[in-house]
C-alpha positions in Angstrom: -3.0 54.1 -85.4 -1.8 55.0 -88.8 1.6 54.6 -90.5 3.4 57.0 -92.8 3.7 56.2 -96.5 4.8 57.9 -99.7 2.8 57.9 -102.9 5.6 57.6 -105.4 3.6 58.1 -108.6 0.4 60.1 -108.9 -1.2 62.3 -111.6 -2.5 65.2 -109.6 -2.3 67.4 -112.7 -4.9 65.2 -114.5 -8.2 66.8 -115.7 -9.9 64.3 -113.4 -8.8 66.5 -110.5 -9.7 70.2 -110.1 -7.0 72.3 -108.4 -9.6 73.4 -105.8 -10.1 69.9 -104.5 -6.5 69.1 -104.0 -6.4 70.2 -100.3 -9.4 67.9 -99.5 -7.8 65.0 -101.5 -4.6 65.4 -99.5 -6.5 65.5 -96.3 -8.3 62.3 -97.0 -4.9 60.7 -97.9 -3.3 61.9 -94.6 -6.3 60.6 -92.6 -6.1 57.0 -94.0 -4.5 54.1 -92.0 -1.7 54.3 -94.6 -1.2 58.0 -94.0 0.1 59.6 -97.2 2.6 62.2 -96.0 4.0 62.9 -99.4 2.8 62.6 -103.0 5.2 62.6 -106.0 3.2 64.2 -108.8 4.6 63.0 -112.1 4.1 65.1 -115.2 3.4 64.1 -118.8 4.3 67.3 -120.8 5.7 70.8 -120.4 2.3 72.2 -119.8 1.4 69.6 -117.3 4.7 70.2 -115.5 4.0 73.9 -115.2 0.6 73.2 -113.8 2.0 70.8 -111.2 4.6 73.3 -110.0 1.9 75.8 -109.5 -0.1 73.2 -107.5 2.9 72.3 -105.4 3.5 76.0 -104.5 0.3 75.8 -102.5 1.1 72.4 -100.9 4.8 72.5 -100.4 5.1 69.9 -97.7 2.8 67.3 -99.3 3.3 67.5 -103.1 6.7 67.0 -104.8 7.0 67.2 -108.5 8.6 65.0 -111.1 9.3 66.3 -114.7 8.5 64.1 -117.6 7.3 63.6 -121.2 5.0 60.7 -121.3 5.5 58.3 -124.3 1.8 58.8 -125.1 0.7 62.4 -125.2 -2.8 63.7 -124.2 -3.9 63.7 -127.8 -2.9 60.1 -128.2 0.1 60.7 -130.3 3.5 59.0 -129.6 6.2 61.1 -128.1 9.1 62.2 -130.2 12.3 64.3 -129.9 10.6 67.5 -131.2 9.1 67.9 -127.7 12.4 68.0 -126.0 14.0 71.5 -126.6 11.5 73.7 -124.7 11.0 71.0 -122.0 14.7 70.6 -121.3 15.2 74.3 -121.1 12.4 74.7 -118.6 13.5 71.8 -116.5 17.1 73.1 -116.3 15.7 76.4 -115.0 13.5 74.8 -112.4 15.6 71.8 -111.4 15.7 72.8 -107.7 12.0 72.4 -107.5 12.0 68.8 -108.7 12.5 65.5 -106.9 12.6 63.2 -110.0 12.3 62.8 -113.7 9.1 61.1 -114.7 6.8 59.9 -116.1 9.1 58.8 -119.0 9.5 55.5 -120.9 8.1 53.5 -123.7 4.6 52.5 -124.8 4.4 50.1 -127.7 0.7 49.2 -127.6 -0.8 49.0 -131.1 -3.2 51.9 -130.7 -0.1 54.2 -130.0 2.5 53.0 -132.5 0.3 51.1 -135.1 -0.3 47.5 -135.8 2.4 45.1 -137.2 3.1 46.0 -140.8 2.2 49.6 -140.4 5.0 51.6 -142.0 4.9 54.2 -139.2 5.4 51.7 -136.4 9.2 51.3 -136.4 9.8 55.1 -136.7 7.5 55.7 -133.8 9.3 53.2 -131.7 12.7 54.7 -132.5 11.4 58.3 -131.8 10.1 57.1 -128.4 13.5 55.4 -127.6 15.4 58.6 -128.6 13.1 60.8 -126.4 13.5 58.3 -123.5 17.3 58.2 -123.7 17.5 62.0 -123.8 15.3 62.3 -120.7 17.5 59.7 -118.9 20.6 61.8 -119.8 18.7 64.8 -118.2 18.2 62.8 -115.0 21.8 61.8 -114.9 22.9 65.4 -115.4 20.6 66.6 -112.6 21.3 63.5 -110.4 17.5 62.8 -110.1 15.8 59.4 -109.9 13.5 58.3 -112.7 9.9 57.1 -112.7 9.3 54.7 -115.7 6.4 53.9 -117.9 6.7 50.6 -119.8 3.7 49.2 -121.7 4.1 46.3 -124.2 7.8 47.3 -124.2 9.2 44.7 -121.9 12.9 44.2 -122.6 13.1 47.3 -124.8 12.6 49.6 -121.8 15.1 47.6 -119.8 17.6 47.8 -122.7 17.4 51.6 -122.8 17.6 51.9 -119.0 20.7 49.6 -118.8 22.4 51.7 -121.5 21.6 55.2 -120.3 20.2 55.3 -116.7 22.7 56.2 -113.9 20.3 57.2 -111.2 17.8 55.1 -109.2 15.0 53.6 -111.3 11.4 52.9 -110.3 9.3 50.9 -112.8 5.7 52.0 -112.4 2.9 49.4 -112.8 5.4 47.2 -114.8 3.8 44.7 -117.2 6.9 42.9 -118.5 7.6 39.2 -118.2 9.2 37.5 -115.2 12.5 37.2 -117.0 12.7 41.0 -117.5 11.6 41.6 -113.9 14.5 39.4 -112.7 16.9 41.3 -115.1 15.6 44.7 -113.7 16.2 43.4 -110.1 19.8 42.4 -111.0 20.3 46.0 -112.3 19.1 47.3 -108.9 15.8 48.7 -110.0 12.6 49.2 -107.9 9.0 48.4 -108.7 5.9 50.4 -107.5 2.6 48.8 -106.6 -0.8 50.5 -107.1 -4.2 49.7 -105.6 -5.2 47.8 -108.7 -3.2 44.9 -107.3 -6.3 44.0 -105.3 -8.1 43.0 -108.6 -5.3 42.2 -111.1 -3.5 38.9 -110.9 -0.6 40.0 -113.0 0.3 42.6 -110.4 0.0 40.1 -107.6 2.5 37.9 -109.4 4.8 40.9 -109.7 4.6 41.4 -105.9 5.3 37.7 -105.4 8.4 37.9 -107.6 9.9 41.2 -106.3 11.5 41.3 -102.8 9.8 43.8 -100.5 13.1 45.6 -100.2 12.6 46.6 -103.9 8.9 47.7 -103.6 7.4 51.1 -103.1 3.7 52.2 -103.2 2.0 54.3 -105.8 -1.6 55.4 -106.5 -1.3 56.3 -110.2 -4.4 58.4 -109.4 -6.8 58.9 -111.0 -6.0 55.5 -112.7 -5.3 52.0 -111.4 -7.7 52.1 -108.5 -9.1 49.3 -106.4 -12.5 49.5 -108.1 -12.7 49.4 -111.9 -14.3 52.5 -113.3 -14.0 54.6 -110.2 -11.6 57.5 -109.9 -8.6 56.6 -107.8 -7.0 58.7 -105.1 -3.8 58.6 -103.0 -5.8 57.6 -100.0 -6.1 54.1 -101.6 -2.5 53.3 -100.9 -3.8 51.5 -97.9 -5.4 48.9 -100.3 -2.1 48.3 -102.0 -0.2 48.0 -98.7 -2.6 45.5 -97.3 -2.4 43.3 -100.4 1.4 43.4 -100.3 1.2 42.4 -96.6 -1.0 39.5 -97.4 1.2 38.2 -100.3 4.5 38.7 -98.4 3.2 37.3 -95.1 4.2 40.4 -93.1 2.2 43.0 -91.2 0.6 46.1 -92.7 2.9 48.1 -90.5 6.0 46.4 -91.9 4.9 47.1 -95.5 4.3 50.8 -94.7 7.7 51.0 -92.9 9.8 49.2 -95.5 8.2 50.8 -98.6 8.7 54.2 -96.9 12.3 53.5 -96.2 12.7 52.5 -99.9 11.0 55.6 -101.2 13.2 57.9 -99.1 16.2 56.1 -100.3 15.2 56.5 -104.0 13.9 60.1 -103.7 16.3 61.8 -101.2 15.0 65.3 -102.0 11.7 64.5 -100.3 11.4 67.1 -97.6 12.6 65.7 -94.3 10.2 68.1 -92.6 7.3 65.9 -93.4 8.5 63.1 -91.2 7.7 63.2 -87.5 10.6 60.9 -86.4 14.3 60.8 -86.8 14.5 57.1 -87.7 12.2 56.1 -90.5 11.9 52.6 -89.1 9.8 54.2 -86.3 7.3 55.5 -88.8 4.3 55.8 -86.4 1.8 58.6 -86.6 -0.6 58.8 -83.7 
């Protein structure tokens, strides 16, 4: 028996995946014990968003697209507001094809913004914050939930979210301190758990701290897989679900059911046609 789940954060538009292999990748995910019925494909740039919308046209019941500008662009540069005008225009025209805004957020790791004392560091931080805030305003205007990237940005990301976010928030692979996790929980935010939890103690501690009612599953494919150095896939949500079950002392079935309920609550535009039951609490697929 398998149980329906949602992959709330995946990079199917990554160069690690060819468009030709997407159907097989989805088939493997559906056949897993944690049967991935829907994948939210997050984007990192305008070009990446356009690619994902094309991919989703060929997989309308399985792939749902989120529009985002990642704080670290493919060439390694830090995001800034100059990227916004064409992106905002395109998103406004295609809003009905989107289920969320993401991946957006802050990344203050030194290789992105520079080391302490670098004169470009503070301007890069400010540019990221301005871009992040503008994208949150977009999410508010479109009434779409947000999928958040935060690396070495701890309370800074929470500060921006508290000021500007007015729709549901999912913090993807969050690396902040326990105090900021508790603050995010007080604000009503959710956290997503990737298969890397099986080999990274910091993510196990996050699962320990966050109530299961605030957890969802993600692959972050092709990254954050259960085996270091191997390409990750949505099928590996099973690994994340089993680790959450172990930590929380509940069954694998309960983790699948509760995280799916949470995902459908956060992302209401997910197609109801993909679910084979009326009550999500009876999420059994034979």
